[in-house]
ZAVEXRO-666074 format. One line per field, with one value per residue (C-alpha): x, y, z; residue in three letters. Coordinates in Angstrom, 1 decimal. Layout:
X = [X / ...]
Y = [Y / ...]
Z = [Z / ...]
aa = [ALA / ...]
***
This chain:
X = [9.5 / 6.7 / 5.3 / 5.2 / 1.1 / -0.1 / 0.2 / 3.1 / 2.5 / 3.6 / 1.2 / -1.7 / 0.2 / 1.0 / -2.4 / -4.4 / -8.2 / -8.9 / -6.6 / -6.5 / -8.1 / -10.9 / -13.0 / -17.0 / -18.1 / -20.5 / -23.0 / -23.0 / -23.0 / -26.9 / -26.6 / -23.6 / -24.4 / -28.3 / -28.6 / -32.3 / -33.0 / -30.2 / -32.4 / -35.1 / -33.8 / -32.7 / -36.2 / -38.0 / -36.1 / -35.7 / -32.2 / -30.2 / -26.9 / -26.2 / -22.4 / -21.6 / -18.6 / -16.9 / -14.0 / -10.2 / -11.2 / -14.1 / -13.1 / -12.1 / -16.1 / -16.5 / -16.7 / -19.2 / -21.5 / -21.8 / -22.0 / -25.0 / -26.8 / -26.7 / -28.2 / -30.6 / -32.0 / -30.6 / -29.1 / -25.2 / -23.2 / -20.0 / -17.7 / -15.8 / -13.2 / -9.8 / -12.1 / -10.1 / -10.9 / -12.6 / -14.8 / -16.8 / -18.5 / -20.9 / -18.8 / -20.8 / -18.5 / -17.3 / -20.7 / -21.4 / -18.2 / -19.9 / -23.1 / -24.7 / -28.7 / -28.2 / -25.3 / -25.6 / -22.3 / -21.3 / -19.1 / -18.9 / -20.5 / -20.7 / -24.0 / -23.4 / -25.7 / -24.1 / -23.5 / -25.6 / -29.2 / -28.8 / -30.8 / -28.0 / -28.7 / -26.6 / -25.4 / -23.4 / -22.9 / -24.0 / -21.3 / -22.5 / -23.1 / -23.6 / -26.3 / -26.5 / -22.7 / -24.1 / -26.9 / -25.1 / -22.3 / -25.1 / -26.5 / -23.0 / -22.3 / -25.8 / -27.2 / -29.8 / -32.6 / -34.1 / -30.8 / -31.3 / -29.3 / -28.9 / -28.1 / -25.4 / -23.4 / -21.0 / -23.0 / -22.1 / -23.9 / -26.6 / -29.1 / -29.1 / -30.0 / -33.7 / -32.9 / -30.8 / -33.2 / -36.0 / -33.9 / -33.3 / -36.3 / -38.3 / -35.7 / -34.9 / -37.5 / -35.5 / -34.1 / -33.3 / -32.3 / -30.2 / -30.3 / -28.2 / -29.7 / -30.2 / -31.8 / -35.8 / -37.1 / -38.2 / -41.9 / -41.9 / -43.1 / -40.8 / -42.0 / -43.9 / -42.7 / -39.3 / -36.4 / -33.5 / -30.6 / -27.2 / -23.7 / -25.2 / -28.1 / -31.7 / -32.5 / -36.3 / -36.7 / -39.7 / -41.1 / -39.2 / -36.5 / -32.5 / -29.9 / -27.5 / -29.6 / -28.3 / -25.5 / -24.2 / -23.9 / -21.7 / -21.6 / -18.9 / -14.5 / -12.4 / -10.6 / -7.4 / -8.2 / -6.0 / -6.1 / -3.9 / -6.1 / -9.6 / -12.2 / -13.1 / -17.0 / -16.2 / -14.1 / -16.7 / -19.4 / -16.7 / -16.1 / -19.7 / -21.5 / -21.9 / -18.7 / -21.1 / -22.4 / -21.0 / -19.9 / -19.1 / -18.2 / -18.8 / -16.9 / -19.7 / -17.7 / -17.1 / -18.8 / -16.0 / -16.9 / -14.5 / -15.2 / -14.7 / -14.2 / -10.3 / -10.0 / -12.8 / -10.8 / -7.9 / -9.6 / -10.8 / -7.9 / -6.2 / -9.0 / -7.9 / -4.7 / -5.2 / -7.4 / -4.7 / -2.6 / -4.5 / -5.4 / -1.3 / -1.4 / -0.5 / -1.3 / -3.9 / -4.1 / -7.4 / -7.5 / -10.4 / -10.7 / -14.4 / -15.9 / -19.2 / -20.2 / -23.3 / -22.5 / -18.6 / -18.2 / -20.5 / -18.2 / -14.8 / -16.1 / -17.3 / -13.5 / -11.9 / -13.9 / -13.3 / -9.7 / -9.5 / -11.5 / -8.8 / -6.2 / -5.2 / -4.0 / -5.6 / -4.8 / -6.6 / -5.2 / -6.3 / -4.5 / -6.9 / -6.1 / -3.8 / -0.4 / 2.8 / 4.8 / 2.3 / 1.9 / 5.5 / 6.0 / 4.0 / 6.5 / 5.1 / 1.5 / 1.0 / -1.7 / -3.8 / -8.0 / -9.2 / -12.6 / -14.1 / -17.0 / -17.2 / -15.3 / -12.7 / -12.0 / -11.0 / -9.3 / -6.1 / -3.2 / -0.2 / 2.6 / 5.2 / 2.6 / 2.1 / 4.9 / 2.0 / -1.1 / -4.5 / -7.4 / -11.1 / -13.2 / -15.0 / -11.3 / -10.7 / -14.2 / -13.4 / -10.3 / -11.2 / -14.2 / -15.0 / -18.8 / -18.0 / -19.4 / -23.0 / -25.1 / -25.4 / -22.8 / -21.4 / -17.7 / -17.6 / -19.4 / -17.6 / -19.5 / -18.7 / -22.5 / -23.5 / -21.2 / -23.0 / -26.2 / -29.5 / -27.9 / -28.8 / -25.2 / -24.1 / -23.1 / -22.5 / -19.0 / -19.5 / -19.9 / -16.6 / -17.2 / -18.2 / -15.7 / -15.2 / -12.3 / -10.8 / -10.5 / -7.3 / -5.8 / -2.8 / -1.5 / -1.5 / 1.5 / 4.0 / 2.9 / 2.9 / -0.1 / -2.1 / -2.7 / -6.7 / -7.2 / -7.8 / -10.9 / -11.9 / -14.8 / -15.4 / -14.8 / -11.9 / -9.5 / -6.0 / -5.3 / -5.3 / -2.9 / 0.6 / 3.9 / 7.2 / 10.0 / 13.5 / 13.3 / 9.9 / 7.9 / 4.8 / 3.9 / 1.4 / 2.1 / 1.2 / 3.5 / 3.4 / 4.9 / 7.5 / 8.4 / 8.8 / 11.1 / 13.4 / 14.1 / 17.3 / 15.1 / 12.3 / 10.9 / 11.0 / 11.8 / 8.8 / 11.6 / 8.7 / 9.6 / 12.8 / 12.2 / 12.3 / 9.3 / 9.5 / 7.0 / 5.8 / 7.7 / 7.6 / 8.8 / 9.8 / 7.9 / 7.0 / 7.1 / 10.2 / 11.4 / 12.1 / 11.7 / 11.9 / 15.0 / 16.9 / 17.4 / 16.9 / 19.6]
Y = [-56.6 / -56.3 / -59.7 / -59.6 / -60.3 / -58.9 / -55.4 / -55.9 / -57.6 / -54.6 / -52.2 / -54.4 / -54.4 / -50.9 / -49.5 / -47.6 / -48.0 / -44.4 / -41.7 / -40.9 / -37.5 / -37.7 / -40.3 / -39.2 / -38.6 / -40.9 / -38.6 / -37.8 / -41.3 / -41.5 / -38.4 / -39.0 / -42.9 / -42.6 / -45.4 / -45.2 / -45.4 / -48.3 / -50.0 / -49.9 / -51.4 / -54.3 / -54.8 / -54.6 / -57.2 / -59.4 / -60.1 / -61.8 / -61.6 / -58.2 / -56.9 / -53.0 / -51.7 / -48.9 / -47.5 / -47.3 / -43.7 / -44.7 / -47.8 / -46.1 / -45.8 / -49.2 / -50.9 / -48.4 / -48.5 / -52.0 / -51.8 / -49.6 / -51.6 / -55.2 / -53.2 / -51.7 / -54.7 / -57.5 / -58.7 / -60.2 / -57.3 / -57.8 / -55.3 / -55.3 / -53.6 / -53.5 / -54.6 / -56.5 / -53.6 / -50.6 / -49.4 / -47.4 / -51.0 / -52.8 / -56.0 / -58.9 / -61.4 / -60.5 / -60.5 / -63.9 / -65.3 / -63.7 / -65.5 / -61.8 / -61.6 / -57.9 / -55.2 / -51.5 / -49.4 / -46.6 / -43.5 / -42.4 / -45.4 / -45.3 / -46.9 / -49.9 / -52.6 / -55.5 / -59.0 / -60.9 / -60.0 / -58.8 / -55.8 / -52.9 / -49.8 / -46.8 / -44.3 / -41.6 / -39.0 / -35.5 / -32.9 / -29.4 / -27.1 / -23.1 / -22.5 / -18.7 / -18.6 / -21.3 / -19.4 / -16.4 / -18.1 / -19.6 / -16.3 / -14.7 / -17.6 / -17.6 / -14.0 / -15.1 / -16.4 / -18.4 / -20.4 / -24.2 / -25.3 / -28.6 / -29.2 / -31.3 / -32.3 / -34.6 / -37.8 / -36.5 / -32.8 / -34.3 / -33.7 / -29.9 / -29.5 / -29.5 / -26.7 / -24.8 / -25.0 / -23.8 / -21.0 / -20.5 / -21.6 / -17.8 / -16.6 / -19.5 / -21.2 / -23.8 / -25.4 / -29.0 / -30.9 / -34.0 / -37.1 / -39.9 / -43.2 / -45.3 / -48.4 / -48.1 / -49.6 / -53.7 / -53.5 / -49.5 / -48.5 / -46.5 / -42.8 / -41.8 / -40.3 / -42.2 / -40.1 / -40.1 / -42.1 / -41.2 / -40.7 / -42.4 / -39.7 / -39.2 / -36.2 / -35.6 / -34.4 / -32.9 / -34.6 / -33.4 / -31.7 / -33.7 / -33.1 / -31.7 / -28.5 / -27.6 / -26.2 / -27.7 / -26.2 / -28.6 / -28.7 / -30.1 / -30.6 / -28.2 / -25.1 / -27.0 / -29.8 / -30.0 / -31.9 / -34.5 / -35.5 / -34.6 / -37.0 / -39.5 / -38.7 / -35.0 / -36.9 / -38.5 / -35.3 / -33.5 / -36.4 / -36.8 / -33.6 / -31.9 / -29.8 / -26.6 / -26.0 / -24.2 / -26.1 / -24.9 / -26.2 / -24.6 / -25.4 / -26.4 / -24.6 / -21.3 / -20.7 / -20.2 / -21.2 / -22.4 / -22.6 / -26.2 / -26.1 / -25.6 / -29.1 / -31.0 / -29.8 / -31.5 / -34.6 / -35.0 / -34.1 / -37.1 / -39.3 / -38.5 / -39.1 / -42.5 / -43.6 / -43.3 / -45.3 / -48.0 / -48.1 / -48.3 / -51.1 / -54.7 / -56.7 / -55.2 / -56.3 / -56.2 / -55.8 / -57.4 / -54.7 / -55.9 / -58.8 / -57.7 / -55.1 / -56.6 / -57.5 / -57.8 / -61.3 / -59.8 / -56.6 / -58.9 / -60.8 / -58.1 / -56.4 / -59.6 / -59.3 / -55.8 / -56.7 / -59.3 / -57.8 / -55.2 / -57.4 / -57.1 / -60.0 / -59.6 / -61.2 / -60.8 / -60.4 / -60.8 / -58.7 / -57.2 / -53.4 / -52.3 / -50.7 / -49.7 / -52.5 / -55.2 / -53.7 / -53.5 / -57.6 / -57.5 / -55.5 / -57.1 / -55.6 / -52.0 / -50.7 / -51.5 / -51.8 / -51.5 / -53.0 / -51.5 / -49.2 / -46.0 / -44.2 / -47.0 / -46.7 / -42.9 / -42.9 / -40.8 / -42.8 / -43.2 / -41.2 / -42.2 / -43.5 / -46.4 / -47.4 / -48.3 / -46.3 / -47.6 / -47.4 / -47.6 / -49.6 / -46.6 / -45.6 / -49.4 / -49.2 / -45.7 / -47.0 / -50.6 / -50.3 / -48.4 / -47.4 / -45.7 / -43.1 / -42.4 / -39.1 / -38.0 / -37.9 / -41.7 / -40.4 / -39.5 / -42.2 / -43.7 / -47.0 / -50.4 / -51.3 / -48.6 / -50.5 / -53.5 / -54.7 / -52.6 / -49.5 / -46.8 / -46.2 / -49.7 / -49.9 / -53.4 / -54.1 / -53.5 / -56.6 / -58.1 / -57.0 / -53.3 / -50.8 / -48.8 / -51.9 / -49.9 / -46.6 / -45.1 / -44.0 / -42.5 / -42.8 / -39.1 / -40.0 / -42.1 / -40.7 / -44.0 / -45.5 / -47.8 / -51.1 / -52.4 / -55.2 / -59.0 / -59.4 / -62.7 / -64.0 / -63.9 / -67.9 / -67.9 / -70.5 / -68.8 / -68.2 / -71.3 / -72.5 / -74.0 / -74.3 / -76.2 / -74.2 / -75.3 / -74.7 / -74.2 / -77.3 / -75.8 / -71.9 / -69.7 / -68.9 / -64.8 / -61.0 / -62.0 / -65.3 / -64.3 / -61.3 / -63.7 / -66.2 / -62.9 / -62.7 / -63.9 / -65.0 / -67.0 / -67.9 / -71.7 / -74.2 / -76.9 / -79.6 / -82.6 / -85.9 / -84.7 / -85.1 / -88.1 / -88.6 / -89.3 / -89.8 / -87.3 / -86.1 / -84.5 / -81.0 / -78.8 / -77.2 / -73.9 / -70.5 / -68.6 / -66.8 / -70.3 / -73.5 / -77.2 / -78.3 / -75.1 / -74.9 / -72.7 / -70.2]
Z = [197.1 / 195.3 / 193.5 / 189.6 / 190.0 / 193.2 / 195.6 / 198.2 / 201.8 / 203.8 / 201.8 / 203.3 / 206.6 / 207.3 / 205.6 / 208.4 / 208.9 / 209.1 / 210.1 / 213.9 / 214.7 / 212.0 / 213.1 / 213.6 / 217.0 / 218.4 / 218.6 / 214.7 / 213.7 / 213.1 / 211.1 / 209.0 / 208.6 / 208.4 / 210.4 / 211.4 / 207.3 / 207.2 / 210.2 / 208.1 / 205.0 / 207.1 / 209.1 / 206.0 / 204.6 / 207.3 / 207.2 / 209.5 / 207.8 / 206.5 / 204.6 / 205.6 / 202.8 / 203.6 / 202.0 / 203.2 / 204.7 / 206.5 / 208.1 / 211.3 / 212.0 / 211.0 / 214.3 / 215.8 / 212.7 / 213.0 / 216.6 / 216.7 / 214.0 / 215.3 / 218.9 / 216.4 / 214.6 / 216.0 / 212.7 / 212.0 / 210.6 / 208.6 / 207.4 / 204.1 / 203.4 / 200.9 / 198.3 / 195.0 / 192.5 / 193.3 / 196.6 / 194.3 / 193.5 / 195.2 / 196.4 / 195.9 / 195.9 / 199.3 / 200.7 / 199.0 / 200.6 / 204.4 / 203.3 / 203.3 / 202.4 / 202.0 / 201.4 / 202.6 / 200.7 / 202.4 / 200.8 / 196.9 / 194.7 / 190.9 / 191.4 / 188.3 / 188.4 / 190.1 / 188.5 / 191.2 / 192.5 / 196.0 / 197.7 / 198.5 / 200.2 / 199.8 / 202.1 / 200.0 / 202.9 / 203.3 / 203.0 / 204.3 / 201.4 / 201.6 / 200.3 / 200.2 / 198.4 / 195.8 / 194.9 / 194.3 / 192.4 / 190.3 / 189.4 / 189.0 / 186.1 / 184.7 / 183.9 / 181.3 / 183.3 / 179.6 / 179.7 / 180.3 / 183.0 / 184.7 / 188.6 / 189.2 / 192.5 / 194.0 / 195.6 / 199.0 / 198.0 / 196.2 / 199.5 / 198.7 / 195.4 / 195.9 / 198.2 / 196.5 / 193.0 / 195.5 / 195.8 / 192.5 / 190.6 / 190.8 / 188.4 / 186.4 / 185.3 / 182.8 / 185.9 / 185.4 / 188.6 / 188.6 / 191.3 / 191.9 / 189.6 / 193.4 / 192.4 / 193.3 / 196.3 / 195.8 / 194.7 / 193.2 / 190.3 / 187.9 / 187.8 / 184.4 / 182.1 / 182.9 / 183.3 / 181.6 / 183.2 / 182.3 / 184.1 / 187.1 / 187.4 / 186.7 / 184.6 / 184.6 / 181.3 / 179.6 / 176.4 / 173.2 / 175.4 / 175.2 / 177.7 / 174.9 / 175.4 / 178.8 / 180.5 / 183.8 / 187.4 / 189.3 / 193.0 / 194.8 / 194.9 / 196.5 / 195.5 / 195.5 / 193.0 / 189.8 / 186.8 / 188.2 / 190.9 / 189.3 / 190.8 / 188.2 / 188.8 / 187.8 / 184.6 / 183.8 / 183.4 / 181.8 / 179.1 / 178.3 / 178.6 / 175.5 / 174.2 / 173.0 / 176.6 / 179.5 / 182.2 / 185.9 / 189.0 / 192.5 / 195.8 / 198.3 / 201.3 / 199.7 / 196.7 / 194.5 / 190.7 / 188.1 / 184.4 / 183.5 / 179.4 / 179.5 / 181.5 / 180.0 / 176.7 / 177.7 / 178.8 / 175.2 / 173.8 / 175.5 / 174.7 / 170.8 / 171.7 / 173.1 / 170.7 / 167.8 / 170.3 / 169.7 / 166.5 / 166.3 / 168.5 / 167.3 / 170.6 / 173.3 / 176.9 / 178.3 / 181.8 / 184.1 / 186.5 / 188.0 / 188.8 / 190.5 / 187.4 / 185.5 / 182.1 / 182.4 / 180.9 / 177.6 / 177.9 / 178.0 / 175.0 / 173.0 / 173.5 / 172.6 / 169.0 / 168.4 / 169.2 / 166.4 / 163.7 / 163.8 / 163.2 / 166.6 / 169.4 / 172.7 / 176.0 / 179.2 / 182.5 / 185.7 / 188.0 / 190.7 / 190.5 / 188.2 / 189.1 / 187.1 / 188.3 / 188.1 / 184.0 / 183.5 / 183.8 / 180.1 / 177.7 / 174.5 / 175.2 / 172.7 / 175.2 / 178.0 / 178.3 / 181.5 / 181.9 / 185.1 / 186.1 / 185.0 / 187.5 / 187.9 / 184.6 / 184.8 / 188.4 / 188.6 / 187.7 / 190.3 / 190.2 / 187.7 / 185.4 / 183.4 / 180.9 / 178.4 / 178.2 / 179.7 / 177.9 / 178.6 / 176.3 / 174.5 / 173.4 / 172.0 / 170.5 / 168.4 / 167.2 / 165.9 / 165.0 / 161.6 / 162.0 / 165.2 / 166.4 / 165.7 / 166.7 / 169.8 / 173.1 / 172.1 / 171.2 / 175.2 / 176.4 / 179.8 / 180.4 / 179.1 / 178.9 / 176.5 / 173.8 / 173.9 / 172.0 / 173.6 / 174.0 / 172.2 / 171.3 / 170.2 / 166.9 / 165.3 / 163.3 / 159.6 / 157.5 / 156.0 / 152.7 / 153.6 / 152.4 / 155.9 / 156.3 / 153.1 / 154.1 / 153.7 / 157.0 / 158.3 / 162.1 / 163.9 / 165.9 / 163.3 / 160.2 / 158.7 / 156.6 / 158.4 / 156.6 / 156.4 / 158.8 / 157.4 / 159.1 / 160.8 / 162.0 / 165.9 / 166.0 / 164.4 / 165.5 / 164.7 / 168.2 / 169.1 / 166.7 / 168.6 / 167.0 / 168.2 / 169.5 / 170.6 / 174.7 / 174.6 / 174.1 / 172.5 / 172.4 / 171.1 / 167.7 / 168.1 / 168.4 / 172.2 / 171.8 / 169.4 / 172.0 / 174.6 / 172.8 / 171.8 / 176.0 / 177.5 / 179.9 / 179.5 / 183.0 / 184.7 / 182.1 / 183.1 / 182.1 / 181.8 / 182.5 / 183.8 / 187.1 / 189.7 / 191.2 / 195.3 / 198.2 / 200.1 / 203.3 / 206.6 / 206.6 / 208.8 / 211.7 / 213.2 / 212.4 / 210.5 / 213.6 / 214.7 / 213.5 / 215.5 / 214.5 / 214.8 / 218.7 / 221.1 / 219.8]
aa = [MET / GLU / SER / ALA / PHE / SER / SER / PRO / ALA / GLU / ALA / ALA / LEU / GLN / ARG / GLU / ALA / GLY / ALA / ALA / GLY / VAL / LEU / THR / PRO / LEU / ALA / ASP / LEU / ASP / ARG / VAL / TYR / GLU / LEU / GLU / ARG / VAL / ALA / GLY / PHE / VAL / LEU / ASP / LEU / GLY / CYS / GLN / ARG / VAL / ALA / LEU / GLN / PHE / PRO / ASP / GLN / LEU / LEU / GLY / ASP / ALA / GLY / ALA / VAL / ALA / ALA / ARG / LEU / GLU / GLU / THR / THR / GLY / SER / LYS / MET / PHE / ILE / LEU / GLY / ASP / THR / ALA / TYR / GLY / SER / CYS / CYS / VAL / ASP / VAL / LEU / GLY / ALA / GLU / GLN / ALA / GLY / ALA / GLN / ALA / LEU / VAL / HIS / PHE / GLY / PRO / ALA / CYS / LEU / SER / PRO / PRO / ALA / ARG / PRO / LEU / PRO / VAL / ALA / PHE / VAL / LEU / GLY / GLN / ARG / PRO / VAL / HIS / LEU / GLU / LEU / CYS / THR / LYS / ALA / PHE / GLU / ALA / GLN / ASN / PRO / ASP / PRO / LYS / ALA / PRO / VAL / VAL / LEU / LEU / SER / GLU / PRO / ALA / CYS / SER / HIS / ALA / LEU / GLU / ALA / LEU / ALA / THR / LEU / LEU / ARG / PRO / ARG / TYR / PRO / ASP / LEU / LEU / VAL / SER / SER / PRO / ALA / LEU / PRO / LEU / PRO / VAL / GLY / SER / CYS / SER / PRO / GLU / PRO / GLU / PRO / LEU / GLU / ARG / PHE / GLY / ARG / ARG / PHE / PRO / LEU / ALA / PRO / GLY / ARG / CYS / LEU / GLU / GLU / TYR / GLY / ALA / PHE / TYR / VAL / GLY / GLY / SER / GLU / ALA / SER / THR / ASP / LEU / ASP / LEU / ASP / PRO / ASP / LEU / SER / ARG / LEU / LEU / LEU / GLY / TRP / ALA / PRO / GLY / GLN / PRO / PHE / PHE / THR / CYS / CYS / PRO / ASP / THR / GLY / ARG / THR / GLN / ASP / GLU / GLY / VAL / ARG / ALA / GLY / ARG / LEU / ARG / ALA / ARG / ARG / ARG / TYR / LEU / VAL / GLU / ARG / ALA / ARG / ASP / ALA / ARG / VAL / VAL / GLY / LEU / LEU / ALA / GLY / THR / LEU / GLY / VAL / ALA / ARG / HIS / ARG / GLU / ALA / LEU / ALA / HIS / LEU / ARG / ASN / LEU / ALA / GLN / ALA / ALA / GLY / LYS / ARG / SER / TYR / VAL / LEU / ALA / LEU / GLY / ARG / PRO / THR / PRO / PRO / LYS / LEU / ALA / ASN / PHE / PRO / GLU / MET / ASP / VAL / PHE / VAL / LEU / LEU / ALA / CYS / PRO / LEU / GLY / ALA / LEU / ALA / PRO / GLN / PRO / SER / GLY / GLY / PHE / PHE / ARG / PRO / VAL / LEU / THR / PRO / CYS / GLU / LEU / GLU / ALA / ALA / CYS / ASN / PRO / ALA / TRP / PRO / PRO / SER / GLY / LEU / ALA / PRO / HIS / LEU / THR / HIS / TYR / ALA / ASP / LEU / LEU / PRO / GLY / SER / ALA / PHE / HIS / VAL / PRO / LEU / PRO / PRO / PRO / ASP / SER / GLU / LEU / TRP / ASP / THR / PRO / ASP / VAL / SER / LEU / ILE / THR / GLY / GLU / LEU / ARG / THR / PRO / PRO / ALA / TRP / LYS / PRO / SER / ASP / ASP / SER / GLY / CYS / LEU / THR / LEU / THR / SER / ARG / PRO / GLN / LEU / GLU / LEU / ALA / GLU / SER / SER / PRO / ALA / ALA / SER / PHE / LEU / SER / SER / ARG / SER / TRP / GLN / GLY / LEU / GLN / PRO / ARG / LEU / GLY / GLN / THR / LEU / VAL / THR / ALA / ALA / VAL / SER / GLY / ARG / ARG / GLY / ILE / ALA / ILE / ALA / TYR / GLU / ASP / GLU / GLY / GLY / SER]
***
C-alpha cells in the first residue's frame, strides 16, 4: 500500500537498473559517454571524489562507466541514481552527501543553474542523425530561401546541428543555429556579443534581430510520439515560441516532418484553462518540486505573496515527486502549483491524472497578478526564474490603491462574477491567527482548517497530558521473519 506522503517501497525494490539487452557494449562506452572529455574535466580540476549522476534508463551502464573513469583518472567515483525529484536536474544534495568535489551529469538535462556552486559537466549523448534526410525535409518545409529559420534539436541531437547547417547555408543565408546553454568552463570569457539565452539554449542573434522573427525546425523525437507522451523539452519550445511563426519537427532517423501548430495550440489552450482554474481557486497547494535549482526559495516566497495578494490561502507541501495518491490526501486544495525546473513542471502526468489540476508558477502569476502579462513571450514562459526580480519579464504587483484590482472579472468556467480580492501586504500575520475549537486544541483559522473540521475522521488525537509517561524498556530483537522470543518455529 502506498504511504500518504511517499512512494511505495515495492516500487523501489522492483525497479530495474537498466533493461536487459540495451546495455552499451564496452567498446562503445568511450564514444557514447564521452569518457575522454569527462576524464579531462576531472583531471583539470584535480578532484579526488566525483559524483556520476545517471537517469534510470542509463543506470545499467553506470558501473562500467565509473570503473573506466576510476582507472583513467585515479579518482573515486560515486554513482547517483533515483533522484528525489527529477533526473534532469543536477543533484547537488546527493553530491554533497557523498563529499564529491565535482559532478558529471549523464542524459537529458534541463541545464538549470544549481542552488549551490559545484563544478558540473554535462554529457547529453549523441543520437545518430541522418543528415541527408533531414536536409531534404528542411527544404520541403521551407521553400522560401529568404525566410528566417532557427535550427533546434533535442539535447542528444545537438552535436549534428552545425553539420546540418553547413549543408543548408548555401541556399538559406538567414539560418540560425541554437546550441545547449552549457555552463562555460572556469576562467573562460563570455563571447561578444553575448548570445540570447532562452529555453535552455543559446541563440547567436545578430544586432537588431529578435527571436520572434524566426520560424523553427526541430530535429528530434520519434514518429510514434503523441500529445500524451510529448517530450517536456519540446513542450517548453511549443509553449514559448511565437504563435505566428511555423514550427516543424523532424525525426532524425527517417526525416519525416510534422507541423506542430495544432499541438502548440492545444498546449496554449490548456494553459488558458489552467489560468482560469487558478483564478477560481480559494486554496492553493504549493508543491516543492526541487531543492537543487537556484532561487527556488525566492520563487516560493514570490508565489506565496502572489496568492496572498489575490485573496487566496496557500500551503507549502514537500512530497517529493507528485503522484495522484499523494495529492489525493489534500482534497481541501483547489489547485496545486508545482515549483520545479522547466522540464519537471511540464513532465507528462501519469495515467489517470490528478484529482486537482497541477499548474506551473507562470500560470499562477497570470491568474493572480492583474498587471500580467508584459510584452514579448511572457504569456508562455515556462521557468519560474523568469518571474523573479532581475528578469526581463518580471512584473511587480500593482499597489493596493491601483484600479487594476477592481477590474470586473467573470469566470469562464462557472460563469460567476469574481469579487475583487482584499489586498494584503506580504507581512500580514492573518495566516498565523489561531482559534480554539472542540476536540482540536488549536487550529489555523483558514478554509483548509474549516474543511478539516468537517471531516468525520480528523487524524490521530494528540491527547496532550492524558498519556502516562513510563521508562523506556528493551523491545523485541531480531528480524520480522523470526524474532528471538518467537522460538524456532
